[in-house]
N, C-alpha and C positions, 0 to 999 in steps of 0.2 A: 734490865735487870743485872746482863750479862757480866758487863762492864767491874761491876760493885759486888758479885755473888760472893765470891772466895772471900775478901774482909768482910762481909756479912757475917758468914758463916764462921769465919775467926773470932770474930766479936759475941755472936751469940755464944759462943762455945766457953769463952771467957767469963759469960753471967752478965755481959753488958745490954743495955738496952738502946734497941738502934731506931732510926726509924729511914726510911728510902721515900725520895722524890724522885717519882717517874713521869717524862711525858708521856703522855697520854695523847696530846693533839696537837697540830702546828699548821701555820696559815702561812700563804706566801714565802718569804725567804727568810726564814729559821731555820737556826744554826745547827739544829741537833733534830734527830727522826725519832718518832715514837716507841720507847723504850729504852731511852737514853733515862742514864739513872745517876743519881748523888745520894749517897747515905752517911750520917752523920749518927756518933754515939752518944751514950752518956759523959763522955769525956770531950769532946768538943772535937773529934776526932774528922775529917772528911776522906772523905775517895768518891772518885768520878765527876761527871757533870753534866747538865743539863741543859749548859748554853752556850758553853765555849768561852764564860766569861761574863756576858752581858747580864745573867742576871742571878751570878752565882751568891752574892753575896747574900740577897735577899729569900732566895729559895734555902740559904744556910739556916738563915736567921729561923725562915718557919718551921726547919726541920727541927731543928733546938727545940721549937717550941713543943710539937710533936712528943718528941724525944719524953719533955716533963710533964703535957699534961694526956696525952696520950690518943687523944682529938684528930681525928681525919681532915684534909684540906685538902680540897680542892682550885688552884688559884691558879690566874690567869695573867701572862704577860704580854703588855704590845708596847708600842710605839708612842709617843704622843711627837705632834708637830710642833707643838709650844713647849717643850719640854723632851725636847731628844736625847737628854743625854740622865735624865733622869735613871731612875731603876725601870728600867724597861730594855727593847730590843733594841739596838743601833740599828742594828741591819735591815727594818723596816718588816721585819715577820713578826706574826705572834704564837704561840704554846700555850700550853693549858696542861700544869703539872700538878698529880695527888700525892702527895705525903702520908705517910702513914707508918704507923709504929708496927714492925714487925718482930711476931715475936712466935715463931711458930719454928721450931726449932728443927723438928721434925719435915713440914714440907722445906723447908730451905735445905737440905740435905739431898732429899730427895733429887729437888731439882739440880744441884750443884753436883751430884751424883747423874743424873739424866743427861748435863751437858758436860759434862766430865770422857763420857761415852760415848757422846755425839749421836745421842739418843732424841730423837722428835718428841717433842714437849711442850705445851704453853702453860702459860700461868693466867688463867681468869681472876680479873678482881675488882668488885663493884665499886666503882669510883663517884657513881651521883649520889645524889643527897638520900638518908633514909638512916633505919636501925639498922639496914644489912653494909652500911657503907664501912670498905675493908674487908670484908669478907672475902678469901682467896680459896680457888679450887685447881689444883693442878691438873692440866687433863694428857695425855696419852694417848698415842690407837687403838691402846686394848683397854683401859682405864682410866681410873681419878681417885685422887685425894682430896680431903678435904669436902666443902659443902656451901653456897653463895647462901642454902637457906631452906629449900624447901626443893623436894624431890623433881617435881615436874622443871623446875626452874633449872635446876644441875640438869638435865636430859638436853634441855633448849639448847644451853651455852657450852653443854659439851659435846654436841653436831655440830653448833656452829663453829668452836674451835678449833675444831677436827679439821674442818674446812678452809681455815687461815691458816693451820698450820702444814695442810699438803700444800699450799699455795706460797708457806712462806713470809707470812704478812702480817700487820701486828693491824689491829682493828677496835673499835669502838662498839659494840651490839646496843642495843636500846629492846630491853624486850620489858616485860611486868611480869610481879611477882610469881606467877604460874608458869613462865616461859613463853607467853602469847608476844605477838609484835604490837607493841605501844611506844610509840616516841617521847609519851610524855612520863613514862616509867624508869626503871631502873637502870643506868648506865654502866656495863660491864665493860675493862677494855680488858681484851686477851694480847697477851705477848706472845709472839712465837719464837720458841727457842729450836728453829730446823735445823738440822744437820749445815754445818758449812759447804759453800757449791765447793765444786772442784775445777780442780786447774791440772789437767793431763798437758803434758810438755812432754814432744818426742826427738828423741837427739839428745843424747848425753855428751853436749860440748861447752865449753866455759858461757857464753851466752845462757845454756840452761839453767847451771849453776846460780846466777843475775838473776833468771827470772823467776827459778823458785825462791830467792831469798825474799823480792818483792812481793812475788804473790802468797808467801807464808805471812807477811807484814800486811797484805790486804784482808788477810783473815780465808784463802782460799785451805782445802783442802789436796796438797800437792802432792803431784804423781809422777816419776821423771820415769822414761818407759824408749827402753833402745835396746837394740837386738844382740850387741854386742857384750857382752859381761865384763872382758877387760874392764870396758868405761863405764858400765852401769852398775855404780856401788855405791853404797851408803856414805862410805867415806869420802867422797868426791862432790856428795850432795846434801848434806850432812843440813839444810835446811828443808828439804822435801820429808814431808810425812812418807812416803812409801819408794821404792828404787824397784821398778820393772825389769825384770829380763825377758824379753819378750819380740819378734816380728810385731812391727807399731798394728798394724791393721789387725793383726789376730788377737791383739790385746785389744784392742778398741773395739771389736765384733763379740769378747766374752766382759767384759766391764760394764759398769752403768751409768748412763751417760743419762743428763737431764735437761731440762731448759735453761737453767739456770747453770751446765756447765760449760765452758771456754775450752777449747783445742788450740793449740800452740804447736805447730809444727815446724823444726827447727833443721831438720836431717838435709835438707836440699837436695836430696839427690832420689831421679826418678824412682828406683826401685824398691824405695821408702814411700817415700809420698804420695804416687797415683795410686795405689789399691789403698792407702791410709785417707787421702781425701776423695776419693770416691765414696767410703762409705761414712766417712763425718758428713759429706753433705747432703748426703741424702738421712741423716739421724737429727736428732731434735735438742745439738747443741746452741748454747746461745751465744756462742762465736766461736768462729774458725777461723785462724790465719796462718800464712805460712811464711817461712823466712827465703827469700832468695834474692839474686838479681832482677832488675825487669825482663833480660831475655830469658833467665832462668824461669820467670811464671807463662811470658811464652808460651816458652815451649811445654810446662806443666800445663796449659790450659787448654792446647792441642790435645795432648796425652789423656785428659779428663773428658774432652768431645769424643776423639775416637772408642775411649770405654764405655761411652753413651751417658753420661752428666751430660744433664739438660742448662740449657743459659739460665734458667733463673734458680737452678742450685749453684749454678756457677757466680750468681751474684750473689751470694752468702760468704764468698771465699772474700777474705781480708788479707792481698798479696800485693806489692812485698807485707808483710805485715807491722805494724807500729805504726805511730803518728811522723810527720814532717819536723823531727827537734833538732836535726845534724845531728842527730845519737852518730859517736865511732866506736865508745869503749862498750866491753858487755854491759855494763852498769846501767849505760845511758840507753842503750837500745833495751834495756829491761824497761826500764820506764817510758820508754816512747809506745811500747807494745803494752804494758799497763794501761797506759793514757787513752789509749783505741778502747782496748776490753772497757774502760770505765763512761766514756762516752759511748759507745755503742749499747753501755745497760742504760743507762741515762738519758737518752736523746743529745746528749752536748754534741757542741759544732766541731769542736778539736782549735777554735779560733782563738785570742787573746780577747781575754773579757771586755776589755778597752774597746777593741771595735765593735761590738754587737752591743745593743740597748734589748730591754727588756728583761724578762726573770734571770739571777744568775742557776738557781736551783733549777734543775727539770724533776717530772714527777713521772715514772715508770709504774703505772699504778696496776695491779693485776687485776684479772676479769672476777676472780672470787666478789671484790670489795663492793663489785655493782648488785651484789644480790640484796632482797631485800633483809631490811636488818642492819647491813655495814656500812660505815662509814668510808668514804674515800682515806686510806692510810697508806704511806707509801711502804715497799720492802722493808722489814725490817734485817 
């Protein structure tokens, strides 16, 4: 719902009736992940997407129906071999979409405010059949707003929603009316609005400016760090969320880094690189890449080994940084780096799709979804 939230808020503030269709489950090569949403108001205006075009028309019609009668609907879309170009997914996947009227202005505004402030929050919605279908509850690390129907149900879903939120994933819970684990009872879709993952770019150079633009486009919270105040300025990096003047290794030691953080070292200067990479490779970052020629890389590896970095830690280093796209310009190089980050995140090969067989989309499932009561749903 993140992509349509602002428009839904505006429509509700104008007194319009609004239905939101949200992807709650996908199978195989579905084009959009759980949480992707499409919203329709009572004037017939639409914003968002649930399928990249495959079933948008059918979902739009269903949302118009929900706007008119107020009754929530859980619909499933797939593809038929006999009629592949009918209303369905020509990509070969399947998805389940929950369409419901959204009329709780206070809840929507609380969610909008949390997202704008980059606060962690989860939206729990009963999507399964029954009298509770369509009820919503907003959960954050400290409290909750709304109710799904009973205190015990709210308590159970709150605990599980916080687990999903910590992992940054969305998923479907199977719970009974009093919070017990019963797969034949309520289905509750929990959509996590985790703060954006961080991209920290070290080195205030033209390549960093291009990478900041691409990182921002991909949804990262982008920080550019350099020890030289004349180069590390907000004016030179308008697409960065923050620009920090500090020695790279000193900044890395004091800032928050987790297993969603990507670190891009573009300084290619040993006095910056070695202490920075020594720290980065021992930390939890999802991706550590460093720019430089192969000669620079070999020298850097020797220095890191001398500093006590192990071979296992060195194996985490993406250097020279990026995929082989033949990139020349800063913008092309930024795309090369972003492509490698994406491949590392989802387990892609980096090869042309025409040269490989099997599934196009890769699922990197968080450990938390293997817990009892969670279905396997990729990160949001």
